[in-house]
Structure formats: structure tokens, C-alpha cells
C-alpha positions in Angstrom: -4.0 -56.4 -8.7 -6.5 -53.2 -7.7 -5.5 -50.0 -9.5 -7.1 -46.5 -9.8 -7.8 -44.7 -13.0 -8.4 -41.1 -13.6 -8.1 -38.0 -15.2 -8.7 -34.2 -14.3 -9.3 -31.5 -16.6 -8.5 -27.9 -15.6 -9.5 -24.7 -16.7 -8.3 -21.2 -14.8 -8.8 -18.0 -16.7 -8.7 -14.2 -15.2 -9.0 -10.2 -16.5 -8.3 -7.2 -15.4 -10.3 -4.0 -17.4 -8.8 -0.9 -16.3 -10.3 2.7 -17.7 -9.5 6.0 -16.8 -12.7 8.2 -16.3 -10.7 11.4 -15.2 -7.2 12.0 -14.5 -7.8 11.3 -10.7 -10.5 8.4 -10.9 -10.5 5.2 -12.8 -12.0 2.0 -12.7 -10.8 -1.2 -12.5 -12.7 -4.7 -12.7 -11.1 -8.0 -11.8 -12.5 -11.0 -13.0 -11.8 -14.9 -12.9 -13.1 -18.1 -13.8 -11.5 -21.6 -12.9 -13.5 -25.3 -13.8 -12.5 -28.2 -12.4 -13.9 -31.9 -13.9 -12.8 -35.2 -12.7 -13.4 -38.9 -13.8 -12.2 -42.0 -12.1 -12.4 -45.7 -12.2 -11.4 -48.1 -9.2 -11.9 -51.9 -10.1 -12.0 -54.7 -7.7 -11.5 -57.6 -10.3 -11.6 -61.1 -9.6 -8.1 -61.9 -10.6 -7.1 -59.6 -7.1 -9.0 -62.1 -4.7 -8.3 -65.4 -3.2 -8.4 -68.0 -5.7 -9.1 -70.3 -2.8 -12.8 -69.0 -3.0 -12.3 -68.1 -6.8 -15.9 -70.4 -7.8 -17.9 -67.9 -5.7 -16.1 -64.4 -6.1 -17.6 -61.8 -8.2 -15.8 -58.4 -9.1 -16.9 -55.2 -8.6 -16.0 -51.1 -9.6 -16.8 -47.9 -8.5 -17.6 -44.9 -10.8 -16.7 -41.4 -9.6 -17.4 -38.2 -11.2 -16.4 -34.4 -9.6 -16.9 -31.4 -10.7 -16.5 -27.5 -9.4 -17.1 -24.1 -11.0 -16.2 -20.7 -9.4 -16.9 -17.1 -10.8 -15.4 -14.3 -8.8 -16.1 -10.2 -9.8 -14.1 -7.1 -7.9 -15.0 -4.3 -9.4 -13.8 -0.6 -7.5 -13.3 2.6 -8.1 -9.5 4.2 -7.3 -8.6 7.8 -7.3 -5.8 10.2 -6.0 -6.0 13.8 -4.8 -3.6 15.6 -3.5 -4.6 17.5 0.1 -2.8 19.7 2.5 0.7 19.2 1.1 -0.4 15.1 1.3 -2.4 13.0 -0.9 -5.1 11.0 -0.6 -6.0 7.8 -2.1 -9.4 6.6 -2.0 -11.0 3.0 -3.1 -14.3 1.7 -3.4 -16.1 -1.3 -5.1 -17.7 -4.6 -4.1 -16.8 -8.3 -4.8 -18.8 -11.2 -5.5 -17.8 -14.8 -5.6 -19.6 -17.9 -6.4 -18.8 -21.3 -6.1 -20.6 -25.1 -7.1 -19.3 -28.2 -6.3 -20.4 -31.4 -6.9 -19.8 -35.3 -7.1 -21.7 -38.6 -7.9 -20.6 -42.1 -7.3 -21.8 -45.4 -8.8 -20.6 -48.6 -7.4 -21.7 -51.7 -9.3 -20.6 -55.5 -8.2 -21.5 -58.8 -9.2 -19.6 -59.3 -12.5 -18.5 -63.0 -13.4 -15.5 -61.6 -15.8 -13.0 -59.3 -15.3 -13.4 -58.1 -18.8 -17.1 -56.6 -17.9 -16.2 -54.4 -15.0 -16.2 -50.9 -17.0 -19.8 -51.9 -17.7 -22.3 -50.6 -15.6 -25.2 -52.0 -17.5 -23.8 -55.8 -17.1 -23.5 -55.4 -13.2 -25.9 -57.4 -10.8 -26.1 -54.6 -8.5 -25.6 -51.1 -8.8 -25.6 -48.3 -6.4 -25.3 -44.6 -6.1 -24.8 -41.2 -4.3 -24.3 -37.9 -5.0 -24.0 -34.2 -3.4 -23.8 -30.9 -4.3 -22.4 -27.8 -2.6 -22.7 -23.8 -3.3 -21.1 -21.3 -2.1 -21.4 -17.5 -2.4 -20.0 -14.3 -1.2 -20.5 -10.9 -1.3 -19.0 -7.5 -0.3 -18.7 -3.5 -0.4 -15.7 -2.0 0.8 -14.4 1.5 0.7 -10.5 2.9 1.7 -9.0 6.0 2.2 -5.5 6.4 3.0 -3.7 9.7 3.5 0.1 10.2 3.1 1.6 13.1 4.4 5.2 13.7 3.3 6.1 9.8 3.6 6.1 10.6 7.0 2.9 10.5 8.4 0.2 8.2 7.4 -3.5 7.4 8.3 -6.1 4.9 6.9 -9.7 4.4 7.4 -11.8 1.7 6.0 -15.3 -0.2 6.4 -16.4 -3.2 4.3 -19.9 -5.1 4.5 -19.3 -8.6 4.3 -22.2 -11.7 3.4 -21.9 -15.1 3.3 -23.7 -18.3 2.3 -22.3 -20.3 5.0 -24.1 -18.3 8.3 -27.6 -19.2 8.9 -30.2 -16.9 8.0 -30.0 -13.1 9.9 -26.4 -13.9 10.4 -25.0 -13.8 6.6 -24.4 -10.2 6.8 -21.5 -8.6 9.1 -20.1 -4.9 9.2 -16.2 -4.4 9.8 -14.2 -1.4 10.0 -10.2 0.0 10.9 -8.3 3.0 11.5 -4.7 3.0 11.5 -1.6 5.4 11.8 1.5 5.5 11.4 4.5 7.9 12.0 7.8 7.0 9.8 10.4 8.6 12.6 13.5 8.4 10.5 12.1 10.2 7.6 12.9 13.3 9.9 16.0 15.3 9.2 17.3 15.8 12.9 17.0 11.9 13.3 19.2 11.2 10.6 21.9 13.7 11.8 21.4 12.2 15.2 21.0 8.6 14.7 22.8 7.4 11.3 22.7 4.0 11.6 19.2 3.3 12.0 17.9 3.2 8.1 14.1 2.6 9.1 11.7 3.3 12.1 8.0 3.5 12.6 5.3 4.1 15.3 1.9 2.4 14.7 -1.0 2.1 15.8 -4.4 0.4 14.6 -8.0 -0.9 16.0 -10.4 -2.4 13.9 -13.0 -5.6 13.6 -12.5 -8.6 11.3 -14.1 -12.0 10.5 -14.0 -14.7 8.2 -16.2 -17.2 7.2 -14.1 -20.2 6.8 -16.4 -22.8 8.3 -17.2 -25.0 5.9 -20.2 -24.8 3.5 -23.7 -25.4 5.6 -21.7 -26.0 8.9 -24.5 -23.9 10.9 -27.2 -26.3 10.3 -25.2 -28.9 12.6 -26.5 -26.4 15.9 -30.2 -26.9 14.7 -31.9 -29.4 17.4 -35.3 -31.6 16.5 -38.1 -30.1 19.0 -40.1 -32.3 21.2 -42.4 -31.6 23.9 -44.0 -33.9 27.0 -48.0 -33.6 27.1 -49.8 -36.2 29.2 -47.1 -38.3 29.7 -46.8 -38.6 25.5 -43.9 -37.2 23.6 -44.7 -35.4 20.3 -42.3 -34.7 17.7 -38.3 -36.4 17.7 -37.0 -36.3 20.8 -33.0 -35.2 20.6 
């Protein structure tokens, strides 16, 4: 019988801090922290193998550990002021995320008894492997939204994002957008003429956007070894 034994420990926490600086200005910070750790053990006991070859069978096992730690912080200022019979909401702030993950595995073999499978020291042969990944993201952003009588809406936004998932010289990008909307069903004359329509809006928007969902270190796959031919001899590593 072959089975896998495992254990996962998870910790998630978050907090929001709000401070009213002025009647029209407040400071807000969202923060989060998470930690995941796991262990697993997969034995390959002698008792699960073909009895016809039991004389030469040896047991083996794989020990596996994984961990992931992440931190996120998003501080920003928020303000609302009255302008031209309407109100404007302002938001300006930043964002930071960090995530470190890794794993390691150890394969052991050569056990003469199934009772020894959980002891790496008593294995005849052991080999190991490990890897680690680190991801960082940061951003600055600003947004202004104008609301005129609940009928006319306008918004303008800008952000600068940076990600470690892109190569040097390409890690930061600027993105912006503008939008206009008109809720025509809020007009009194429309409510009288078309009473059966409860909501209608015309909207226009334009902007740029992006994402970094390409996986960690994926940009390195585009690198190729350099080589040159000189006097009939290759120098370096030929691709």
C-alpha cells in the first residue's frame, strides 16, 4: 500500500486603519499578511512491491516541504469636496506587495525494512532538490471622480506600476484612463415621457491597462546564448 501523508498550516491576517485628518480629508491603510507552510511524506514500502522479487526489493521515500509568505500594504488619502453644484472624490496613494515562496524535496532509497522509511539517516542513498521564487509589486495611483447631481459622472485616473516579473528596463509602466457618463433617466422630462424605463446611461471611456500575470522569471526564457563564427571556429555556446 502506497499513501501520502501531509500537513498544511495557514495563517491569514488583515487590518484597516482610518484616520480623519480634516473634515474633508482622511488617511486609510489596508495591510495583509499570510503564511502557508506544508510538509508531506510519501513512502514506497517493500510490502507494496511484487513479492516475486522481494529478495532484491528496497524501500524508498520522498520528503517534501513548501512555504509561502506574502505581505501587502496599500496606504492612500481620500477626500471629497463640493465643486460647481456637484462633488469631487479624490484618491491618491500607493501599493506594495511582496511574496516569497519555495520548496525542497529529499528522496531517499535503499531501505531494507519498512519500519525505517521515515528516517533519512538510515537510507543507503539520498538526493535533494530545492527552488525559491520572489515576487515584488509596487504602484502609485491617483483618481478623481466628479458627480454632478447624480446625472453626469466624469472620472480621471493615472497609475504607475512596477513588477519584478519583467526584465530590467521593462519593470515599470504608466497607465491612465478617462471616462464620461450621463444617466439620462435622471432627467425630469424623461421620467414623464418614458415612465416604464427605470434606468438608462450613456458611457464613454478611454484608457490603457496592463497586467503581470506571466509567472515569475518568465522573461528569462527569451534570452538566447550568444555565439559567433571566426576563422571557422565557434566561440561561446551555439544556440
